[in-house]
TORBA-508101 format. One record per residue: residue in one letter; residue number from 1; x, z, y of N, C-alpha, C in turn. Coordinates in steps of 0.001 Angstrom, whole numbers, m for minus. Layout:
{a NUM {X Z Y} {X Z Y} {X Z Y}}
...
***
This chain:
{m 1 {m46548 m17416 m44213} {m45668 m18114 m45362} {m44599 m19110 m44829}}
{f 2 {m43426 m19553 m44827} {m43202 m21314 m44191} {m43372 m21953 m45458}}
{n 3 {m44109 m23268 m45452} {m44172 m24367 m46203} {m42787 m25000 m46849}}
{n 4 {m42107 m24950 m45739} {m40690 m25478 m46501} {m39594 m25143 m45408}}
{i 5 {m38247 m25651 m46219} {m36746 m25191 m45423} {m37106 m25596 m44231}}
{t 6 {m37579 m26629 m43580} {m37751 m26811 m42520} {m38441 m26181 m41427}}
{e 7 {m39521 m25676 m41917} {m40223 m24944 m41057} {m39349 m23427 m40523}}
{l 8 {m38758 m23014 m41892} {m38213 m21610 m41562} {m36692 m22056 m40375}}
{a 9 {m36094 m23170 m40474} {m34776 m23609 m39813} {m35597 m23333 m38459}}
{e 10 {m36834 m24029 m38106} {m37338 m24193 m36818} {m37842 m22879 m36445}}
{d 11 {m38293 m21904 m37177} {m38544 m20405 m36748} {m37602 m19711 m36562}}
{i 12 {m36181 m20174 m37285} {m34923 m19143 m36519} {m34380 m19755 m35505}}
{v 13 {m34448 m21000 m35153} {m33889 m21559 m34241} {m34623 m21170 m32438}}
{l 14 {m36257 m20992 m32792} {m37214 m20728 m31482} {m36639 m19061 m31138}}
{n 15 {m36900 m18285 m32396} {m36702 m16637 m32157} {m35124 m16820 m31464}}
{s 16 {m33978 m17421 m31676} {m32765 m17283 m31422} {m32551 m17630 m29574}}
{k 17 {m33567 m18756 m29786} {m33746 m18989 m28098} {m34584 m18136 m27193}}
{k 18 {m35549 m17332 m28113} {m36051 m16051 m27144} {m35179 m14802 m27182}}
{r 19 {m34661 m14679 m27635} {m33423 m13767 m27727} {m32595 m13619 m27073}}
{i 20 {m32198 m14820 m26893} {m31256 m14965 m25618} {m31629 m15059 m24290}}
{g 21 {m32556 m15687 m24138} {m33458 m15622 m22966} {m33454 m14269 m22478}}
{v 22 {m33881 m13443 m23447} {m34361 m11757 m23152} {m32833 m11311 m22705}}
{v 23 {m32156 m11361 m23348} {m30694 m10641 m22818} {m29977 m11606 m21595}}
{l 24 {m30413 m12474 m21035} {m29968 m13405 m19806} {m31006 m12744 m18840}}
{i 25 {m32432 m12336 m19254} {m33144 m11667 m18114} {m32610 m10228 m17905}}
{a 26 {m31944 m9705 m18857} {m31981 m7907 m18726} {m30569 m8156 m17939}}
{l 27 {m29447 m9278 m18306} {m28195 m9063 m17696} {m28755 m9222 m16042}}
{v 28 {m29183 m10494 m15814} {m29899 m10340 m14277} {m30265 m9285 m13665}}
{g 29 {m31477 m8389 m14395} {m32131 m7458 m13747} {m31000 m6285 m13824}}
{a 30 {m29849 m6252 m14178} {m29144 m5057 m13961} {m27789 m5309 m13131}}
{g 31 {m27993 m6656 m12513} {m27321 m6860 m11380} {m25941 m7186 m11928}}
{i 32 {m26003 m8027 m13177} {m24192 m8483 m13281} {m24294 m9512 m13121}}
{f 33 {m23086 m9994 m12582} {m22719 m11472 m12183} {m21807 m11944 m12417}}
{s 34 {m21842 m13339 m13009} {m20391 m14243 m13416} {m20109 m14773 m12832}}
{a 35 {m18779 m15148 m12146} {m18898 m16485 m11174} {m18297 m17388 m11715}}
{t 36 {m18513 m18668 m11834} {m17941 m19781 m12647} {m16920 m20437 m11633}}
{s 37 {m16980 m20446 m10129} {m16264 m20735 m9334} {m16327 m19926 m8259}}
{a 38 {m15271 m20589 m7371} {m14639 m19656 m5635} {m15804 m19953 m4900}}
{s 39 {m16451 m20925 m5306} {m17974 m21258 m4429} {m18898 m20611 m4244}}
{a 40 {m18881 m19543 m5757} {m20512 m19215 m6259} {m20547 m18155 m4749}}
{a 41 {m22007 m17985 m4391} {m21983 m17319 m2971} {m22433 m15955 m3342}}
{g 42 {m22259 m15440 m4289} {m22113 m13755 m4581} {m21145 m13399 m4537}}
{c 43 {m19842 m14387 m4730} {m18307 m13327 m4845} {m17808 m13790 m3449}}
{e 44 {m18309 m14454 m2470} {m17219 m14949 m1595} {m17213 m14207 m323}}
{p 45 {m16149 m13076 250} {m15613 m12192 546} {m16176 m12595 2121}}
{g 46 {m16475 m11556 2758} {m16880 m11533 4299} {m15145 m11482 5102}}
{p 47 {m15082 m11705 6241} {m14062 m11146 7360} {m13392 m10015 6892}}
{k 48 {m14224 m9003 6645} {m13513 m7880 6008} {m13859 m7198 4475}}
{e 49 {m14134 m7938 3881} {m14055 m7884 2411} {m13062 m8536 1774}}
{v 50 {m12953 m7972 232} {m11963 m8592 m655} {m12957 m8685 m1758}}
{t 51 {m12454 m9669 m2741} {m13418 m9877 m4034} {m12406 m10170 m5189}}
{f 52 {m12430 m9410 m6097} {m11879 m9238 m7066} {m11965 m10134 m8662}}
{y 53 {m11366 m10771 m8831} {m12143 m11710 m9674} {m11406 m11166 m11394}}
{q 54 {m12345 m11276 m12317} {m11664 m11255 m13928} {m10851 m12129 m14301}}
{h 55 {m10554 m13166 m13904} {m10260 m14393 m14483} {m8973 m14832 m13275}}
{s 56 {m8239 m15802 m13544} {m7692 m16597 m12682} {m8066 m17244 m11843}}
{y 57 {m7750 m17768 m10730} {m8718 m18930 m9892} {m9718 m18963 m9694}}
{y 58 {m10056 m17354 m9188} {m11653 m16747 m8753} {m12506 m17350 m9720}}
{k 59 {m12206 m16837 m10992} {m13109 m17394 m12180} {m13546 m15803 m12559}}
{g 60 {m14644 m15608 m13372} {m15169 m14783 m14107} {m16057 m13711 m13208}}
{t 61 {m16550 m12615 m13770} {m17229 m11888 m13441} {m16514 m11275 m11751}}
{c 62 {m17031 m10767 m11292} {m16450 m10390 m9753} {m16884 m9089 m8997}}
{s 63 {m16007 m8777 m7996} {m16611 m7260 m7043} {m16234 m7763 m5632}}
{v 64 {m16773 m7758 m5058} {m16808 m7713 m3536} {m16862 m6363 m2846}}
{l 65 {m15618 m6101 m2192} {m15787 m4714 m1446} {m15498 m4871 27}}
{g 66 {m15776 m3684 495} {m15422 m3842 1983} {m14359 m2432 2151}}
{v 67 {m14129 m2440 3680} {m12874 m1807 3896} {m12953 m203 3372}}
{g 68 {m11980 361 2824} {m11732 1605 2043} {m11453 1978 915}}
{q 69 {m11213 3145 454} {m10301 3728 m508} {m11158 3590 m2087}}
{y 70 {m10306 3100 m2954} {m10727 3011 m4324} {m10103 3587 m5132}}
{p 71 {m10197 5131 m5557} {m9160 5279 m6400} {m9219 4872 m7808}}
{n 72 {m9902 4795 m8232} {m9734 4105 m9808} {m11027 2710 m10155}}
{s 73 {m10943 2318 m11065} {m11479 1225 m11551} {m12997 1383 m11477}}
{k 74 {m13771 2877 m11630} {m15165 3143 m11638} {m15488 2683 m10015}}
{a 75 {m14688 3011 m8694} {m14928 3180 m8057} {m14873 1357 m7076}}
{m 76 {m13735 714 m7863} {m13942 m822 m7280} {m15285 m1250 m8247}}
{r 77 {m15760 m822 m9230} {m16695 m1550 m10000} {m16173 m3081 m10727}}
{v 78 {m15230 m2531 m11223} {m14680 m3284 m12365} {m14308 m2772 m13456}}
{r 79 {m13952 m3643 m14592} {m13495 m2978 m16055} {m11796 m2564 m15667}}
{n 80 {m11257 m1341 m16342} {m10133 m1108 m15906} {m9289 m1923 m16449}}
{d 81 {m8200 m2220 m15683} {m7105 m3543 m15837} {m7589 m4496 m16567}}
{s 82 {m8684 m5117 m15356} {m9250 m6738 m15838} {m9085 m7441 m14689}}
{i 83 {m8478 m7421 m13751} {m8561 m8282 m12308} {m7284 m9263 m12910}}
{s 84 {m7430 m10363 m12323} {m6661 m11586 m12805} {m6261 m12350 m11237}}
{s 85 {m7211 m12375 m10757} {m6853 m13069 m8890} {m7845 m12327 m7968}}
{i 86 {m7392 m12641 m6856} {m7738 m11750 m5801} {m8439 m12702 m4252}}
{k 87 {m9304 m12646 m3888} {m9602 m13505 m2559} {m9706 m12378 m1328}}
{l 88 {m9408 m12777 m531} {m9067 m11702 1137} {m9950 m12589 2081}}
{g 89 {m11078 m11786 2759} {m11603 m12233 3869} {m10239 m12362 5006}}
{s 90 {m10628 m12741 5575} {m9670 m13163 7302} {m9057 m11751 8150}}
{r 91 {m9685 m10661 7903} {m9406 m9729 9046} {m9023 m8561 7679}}
{v 92 {m8364 m8574 6825} {m8413 m7267 6014} {m6906 m7624 5268}}
{t 93 {m6500 m6630 5188} {m5330 m6422 3871} {m5645 m5983 2912}}
{v 94 {m5027 m5813 1412} {m5530 m4923 595} {m3959 m4272 m376}}
{t 95 {m3973 m3454 m797} {m3042 m2911 m1735} {m3497 m2477 m2787}}
{v 96 {m3102 m2859 m4048} {m3668 m2534 m5582} {m2178 m2068 m5825}}
{c 97 {m2559 m1040 m6895} {m1796 m5 m7686} {m2047 m316 m9176}}
{k 98 {m1009 m196 m10314} {m1449 m201 m11346} {m2079 1303 m12114}}
{h 99 {m2032 2151 m11328} {m2396 3441 m11578} {m3515 4099 m10602}}
{s 100 {m4480 4856 m11508} {m5617 5466 m10663} {m4865 6585 m9702}}
{a 101 {m5805 6948 m8896} {m4835 8007 m7895} {m6270 9024 m8176}}
{k 102 {m5721 10375 m7819} {m6042 11520 m8113} {m6987 11544 m6172}}
{g 103 {m8198 11759 m6087} {m8807 11917 m5298} {m8690 10525 m4361}}
{r 104 {m8199 10492 m2819} {m7887 9624 m2272} {m6630 8873 m2353}}
{v 105 {m6513 7401 m2150} {m5651 6760 m1862} {m4903 6485 m599}}
{t 106 {m4148 7081 m375} {m3072 7333 487} {m1531 6611 477}}
{n 107 {m1211 6773 1609} {220 6142 1807} {1334 7411 830}}
{k 108 {1012 8372 850} {1850 9129 m239} {1692 8575 m1470}}
{f 109 {319 8433 m2100} {131 7854 m3439} {1310 6612 m3617}}
{f 110 {1277 5449 m2560} {2334 4349 m2434} {3421 4686 m2607}}
{s 111 {4143 5960 m1660} {5326 5903 m1650} {5934 6849 m3031}}
{r 112 {4804 7470 m4026} {5119 7627 m4890} {5589 6986 m5986}}
{n 113 {4834 5364 m5784} {4523 4569 m6937} {5181 3134 m6387}}
{p 114 {6313 3161 m5639} {6506 1988 m5023} {6506 531 m5856}}
{q 115 {7132 1024 m7118} {7135 m664 m7871} {5940 m845 m8491}}
{k 116 {4650 m158 m8552} {3632 m17 m8551} {2575 m563 m8227}}
{c 117 {2958 m702 m7028} {1531 m1279 m6072} {2197 m2612 m5379}}
{e 118 {916 m3326 m5170} {1504 m4151 m4145} {577 m4636 m3112}}
{t 119 {1233 m4989 m1591} {272 m5650 m699} {m180 m6688 m587}}
{y 120 {m1083 m7194 m552} {m1876 m8474 m31} {m2362 m9065 1375}}
{k 121 {m1709 m9680 2208} {m2226 m10036 2943} {m2862 m11599 2828}}
{r 122 {m2810 m12183 1924} {m3760 m13777 1761} {m4119 m13631 468}}
{s 123 {m5066 m14745 298} {m5380 m14501 m995} {m4507 m15170 m2556}}
{d 124 {m4907 m14713 m3683} {m3810 m14842 m4586} {m4834 m15606 m5770}}
{p 125 {m4757 m16478 m6245} {m5891 m16796 m7372} {m4837 m16826 m8710}}
{y 126 {m3415 m16129 m9271} {m2805 m16111 m10256} {m1927 m14743 m10285}}
{l 127 {m2120 m13897 m10626} {m1708 m12557 m10454} {m551 m12138 m11424}}
{k 128 {m455 m13346 m12473} {401 m13187 m13476} {1932 m12805 m13032}}
{n 129 {2037 m13614 m12330} {3610 m13881 m11797} {3897 m13058 m10789}}
{n 130 {2918 m12302 m10497} {3557 m10705 m9185} {3771 m9756 m9573}}
{r 131 {4238 m8931 m8828} {4810 m7413 m9279} {4018 m6765 m9808}}
{v 132 {2664 m6616 m9657} {1442 m5820 m10305} {1301 m6348 m11691}}
{g 133 {720 m7886 m11466} {1067 m8302 m12847} {m751 m8748 m12907}}
{n 134 {m696 m9166 m14089} {m2226 m9861 m14524} {m3010 m8396 m15492}}
{d 135 {m3845 m8177 m14845} {m5214 m7213 m15796} {m4317 m5787 m15598}}
{t 136 {m3880 m5266 m14516} {m2921 m3958 m14566} {m3805 m2914 m13652}}
{i 137 {m4461 m3398 m12759} {m4860 m3322 m11613} {m5921 m2000 m11980}}
{s 138 {m5557 m1002 m11462} {m6927 447 m11395} {m7028 890 m10229}}
{s 139 {m6486 716 m9094} {m7122 1521 m7759} {m6192 562 m6776}}
{a 140 {m7201 678 m5499} {m6894 m593 m4193} {m7009 261 m3065}}
{i 141 {m6570 m260 m1777} {m7198 361 m614} {m6999 m938 417}}
{i 142 {m7975 m984 1257} {m8617 m2193 1696} {m8459 m1868 3353}}
{l 143 {m7569 m2599 4032} {m7610 m1825 5563} {m8001 m3157 6073}}
{p 144 {m8353 m2640 7836} {m8347 m3777 8662} {m7001 m4302 9363}}
{v 145 {m7335 m5829 9657} {m5811 m6125 10035} {m6106 m6303 11931}}
{f 146 {m7142 m5788 12287} {m7257 m6067 13849} {m7097 m4394 14372}}
{g 147 {m7269 m4415 15643} {m7556 m2803 16392} {m6070 m2657 16493}}
{g 148 {m5981 m1223 16980} {m4681 m616 17476} {m3665 m557 16449}}
{y 149 {m3715 m357 14997} {m2702 m460 14390} {m3666 m1065 12771}}
{t 150 {m2515 m1133 11830} {m2794 m1148 10388} {m2041 m403 9523}}
{g 151 {m2792 309 8576} {m2004 1207 7940} {m1736 432 6339}}
{t 152 {m557 279 6203} {m596 m234 4613} {1064 22 4157}}
{t 153 {1479 m660 3274} {2746 m51 2376} {3459 m1468 2100}}
{n 154 {4903 m1214 1911} {5610 m2242 1036} {5929 m3727 2245}}
{g 155 {5891 m3177 3473} {6368 m4313 3989} {5187 m5250 4866}}
{a 156 {4217 m4978 4540} {3165 m5706 4979} {2536 m5620 6471}}
{c 157 {3365 m4667 6977} {2778 m4741 8574} {3492 m5866 9284}}
{k 158 {4618 m6486 8862} {5348 m7343 9523} {4291 m8152 10370}}
{p 159 {4639 m8119 12023} {3951 m8762 12679} {4046 m10210 12952}}
{r 160 {2762 m10681 13283} {2791 m12463 12970} {3519 m12977 13800}}
{s 161 {4022 m14204 13995} {4577 m14830 15028} {3906 m14886 16209}}
{g 162 {4643 m14707 17273} {3937 m14746 18920} {2969 m13483 18822}}
{q 163 {3166 m12240 18045} {1787 m11352 18224} {2458 m10165 18928}}
{e 164 {1617 m9464 19753} {1828 m8773 20880} {2037 m7539 19876}}
{a 165 {3006 m7026 18924} {2806 m5832 18332} {4221 m5668 17504}}
{v 166 {4381 m3911 17236} {5507 m3971 16661} {5562 m3083 15384}}
{a 167 {6164 m3599 14496} {5470 m2414 13287} {6750 m1560 13112}}
{v 168 {6346 m656 12585} {7444 1068 12425} {7327 1208 10903}}
{y 169 {8228 1559 10327} {8254 2129 8858} {9043 3311 8509}}
{q 170 {8343 3740 7474} {8967 5000 7239} {10306 4918 6343}}
{n 171 {10550 3686 5917} {12032 3555 5120} {12858 2870 5918}}
{p 172 {14269 2859 5831} {15138 1484 6223} {14571 292 5135}}
{n 173 {15142 m1002 5740} {15194 m2319 5527} {12981 m2535 5637}}
{y 174 {12413 m1859 6673} {11114 m2156 6371} {10342 m2046 5099}}
{k 175 {10718 m989 4899} {10168 m375 3546} {9096 822 3484}}
{g 176 {8420 1158 2813} {7367 2352 2375} {6383 2227 3617}}
{s 177 {5490 3458 3958} {4438 3331 4342} {4517 3122 6457}}
{c 178 {3764 2013 6735} {4318 1109 8129} {3079 1659 8685}}
{r 179 {3049 1281 10029} {1853 1498 10923} {2239 178 11994}}
{l 180 {1408 m725 12335} {1457 m1952 13291} {1062 m1747 14924}}
{l 181 {1823 m1365 15536} {1399 m605 16968} {1181 m2170 17853}}
{t 182 {181 m2114 18543} {28 m2886 19430} {191 m2816 20730}}
{l 183 {142 m3501 21917} {362 m2728 23368} {m41 m1454 23538}}
{g 184 {439 m370 24392} {m79 649 24821} {827 1595 24633}}
{t 185 {640 3063 25192} {1453 4389 25240} {983 4899 23827}}
{y 186 {1917 5862 23027} {1592 6706 21833} {2664 7824 22165}}
{n 187 {1291 8797 22437} {2326 9997 23140} {2767 11157 22076}}
{n 188 {2414 10879 20894} {2825 11271 19743} {2234 11089 18269}}
{s 189 {3184 11703 17472} {2915 10834 15883} {1594 10708 14941}}
{k 190 {676 11635 15814} {m822 11500 15736} {m1457 10398 15761}}
{e 191 {m1223 10086 17314} {m1924 8825 18076} {m1155 7721 17483}}
{m 192 {m58 7532 16808} {838 6413 15936} {194 6690 14550}}
{r 193 {m251 7555 14370} {m1163 7932 12585} {156 7909 12143}}
{i 194 {968 8633 11527} {2410 8408 11077} {2730 10479 10986}}
{k 195 {3329 10483 9996} {4112 12021 10040} {5430 11746 10938}}
{n 196 {5310 12808 11803} {6233 13127 12779} {7487 13193 12567}}
{d 197 {8534 12366 12956} {10041 12340 13054} {9733 11416 11581}}
{s 198 {9418 10159 11257} {9533 9576 10285} {10099 8013 10226}}
{i 199 {10182 7785 11366} {10369 6367 11296} {11782 6164 11453}}
{s 200 {12092 4834 10217} {13582 4561 9856} {13827 3148 10223}}
{s 201 {12878 2547 10200} {13118 1039 10638} {12210 300 11514}}
{i 202 {12234 m682 12224} {11452 m1113 13464} {11207 m2766 13380}}
{e 203 {10294 m3375 13105} {10265 m4879 13032} {9587 m5380 14030}}
{f 204 {10041 m6295 14597} {9480 m7092 15728} {9016 m8980 14963}}
{g 205 {7694 m9373 15269} {7653 m11026 14578} {8594 m11795 15414}}
{s 206 {8193 m13181 14731} {9460 m14311 15714} {8631 m14433 17086}}
{l 207 {9519 m14885 17938} {8751 m15447 18992} {8093 m14253 19767}}
{s 208 {8583 m13024 19380} {7988 m11910 20044} {8077 m11685 21717}}
{n 209 {7050 m11262 22362} {7160 m11174 23929} {7073 m9857 24096}}
{v 210 {7547 m8663 23324} {7279 m7426 23412} {8568 m6706 23078}}
{e 211 {8531 m5378 23950} {9751 m4566 23765} {9067 m3189 22984}}
{i 212 {9686 m2367 22774} {9260 m990 22550} {10173 227 23098}}
{l 213 {9559 1230 23445} {10769 2454 24231} {10277 3477 23201}}
{v 214 {11223 3829 22214} {11172 4688 21229} {11974 6182 22111}}
{y 215 {11207 7475 21726} {11636 8522 22430} {11826 9635 21646}}
{q 216 {12708 10669 21500} {12928 11445 20835} {11644 12540 20426}}
{h 217 {11386 12905 21566} {10336 13937 21519} {8853 13734 21975}}
{s 218 {7548 14249 21882} {6190 13613 22293} {6374 13623 23807}}
{k 219 {4988 12909 24105} {4906 12560 25718} {6113 11775 26178}}
{r 220 {6905 10873 25689} {7652 10001 25989} {8798 10949 26707}}
{r 221 {9568 12326 25512} {10619 12751 26401} {11915 13085 25694}}
{g 222 {13137 13594 26128} {14323 13632 25268} {14703 12143 25083}}
{r 223 {16029 11748 24294} {16621 10936 24180} {15555 9755 24242}}
{v 224 {15993 8272 24574} {15205 7336 24477} {15979 5987 24374}}
{m 225 {15349 5331 23824} {16063 3897 23470} {14993 2769 23367}}
{r 226 {15766 1459 24057} {14653 195 24270} {15233 m785 22838}}
{l 227 {14123 m928 22564} {14650 m2180 21362} {13597 m3673 22124}}
{r 228 {14124 m4682 21845} {13581 m6274 21352} {13847 m6891 20473}}
{k 229 {14485 m6503 19300} {14352 m7208 18271} {14396 m6518 17157}}
{s 230 {14160 m6522 15952} {14100 m5814 14977} {15429 m4981 14288}}
{i 231 {15040 m3791 14056} {16451 m2905 13631} {16238 m2477 11782}}
{s 232 {17053 m2587 10818} {16246 m2262 9445} {16725 m853 9351}}
{n 233 {17874 m295 10272} {18144 1228 10068} {18349 1817 11501}}
{l 234 {17651 2469 11495} {18026 3508 12969} {18937 4937 12758}}
{r 235 {19657 4876 11591} {20606 5864 11238} {21718 5637 12533}}
{n 236 {22324 4662 12455} {23363 4472 13416} {23173 4261 14758}}
{s 237 {21818 4393 15287} {21684 3843 16446} {21651 4944 17487}}
{k 238 {21029 4585 18511} {21159 5854 19986} {20333 7180 19346}}
{i 239 {18889 6605 19138} {17924 7544 18934} {17809 8227 17801}}
{g 240 {18453 7882 16404} {18589 8239 15267} {17696 7838 14228}}
{d 241 {17793 8381 13137} {17067 8204 12164} {16057 9311 11650}}
{n 242 {14686 9194 11611} {13697 9912 11543} {13741 10833 12574}}
{s 243 {13516 10357 13796} {13848 11289 15084} {12717 10605 16268}}
{i 244 {11910 9992 15794} {11090 9577 16923} {9622 9951 16921}}
{s 245 {8946 10355 18059} {7960 11401 17727} {6981 10804 19044}}
{s 246 {7545 9827 19960} {6346 8738 21002} {7150 7671 21039}}
{v 247 {6188 6565 21283} {6849 5321 21416} {5903 4747 22938}}
{s 248 {6323 3588 23242} {5673 2575 24289} {5822 1360 23856}}
{v 249 {4814 414 23427} {5134 m1087 23417} {4287 m1715 24773}}
{t 250 {5210 m2399 25090} {4964 m3419 26207} {5268 m4524 26304}}
{r 251 {4943 m5557 27057} {5633 m7169 27056} {6906 m6739 27599}}
{k 252 {7820 m7965 27413} {9197 m7947 28083} {9059 m7679 29040}}
{r 253 {9896 m7206 30019} {9985 m7417 31663} {10926 m8780 32166}}
***
């Protein structure tokens, strides 16, 4: 029994501290990590990773994910509709959407939800003023930005200034699913990793030193057209809209 009120109060405080300690140990053991700043080692993404944060300015609980498809919040290892900031590694882009995808996250999914998805090529500490918005993300796809091509959506394939690459888009005005094609020959739509006869606009980066030859048929056959600058709609061009089956990307002669 307690001799006085003071002993009773001291016992309550001591037991409370013990209970808090047990809870903290349990959380650490379960692998739950809450970052207090962007410098927290457990939340810093590698070059091919993206970190999703619960709060703005890279704070709160976080999830670090690599290149891949994440059709729902469970796959992303976050609570649904809880993301407020995103930090990207140097070699990835990420497209996030308000809805979960049934099965795989694909460009078909993006094209069905063009106003409910958004692609990021750089980190963003504050999502509230963006199209997707704060606490609304339910799915994502993380893609590499180096190599022969980058698959993404919503205009994020735009080549960097001076980059030896050309972006081809499914829709006019550099919209829809797209591919970034580096120097080389692509004998068919499979090699370009796009749907056959689906290109409607083509984009070059500033200070570009490349050109693209586009062909009506596979293996560089049929009508041909040479391009050295961006074209927002192929409908009135020599090659026509949705008619390209093979291309060749080279340096300007």
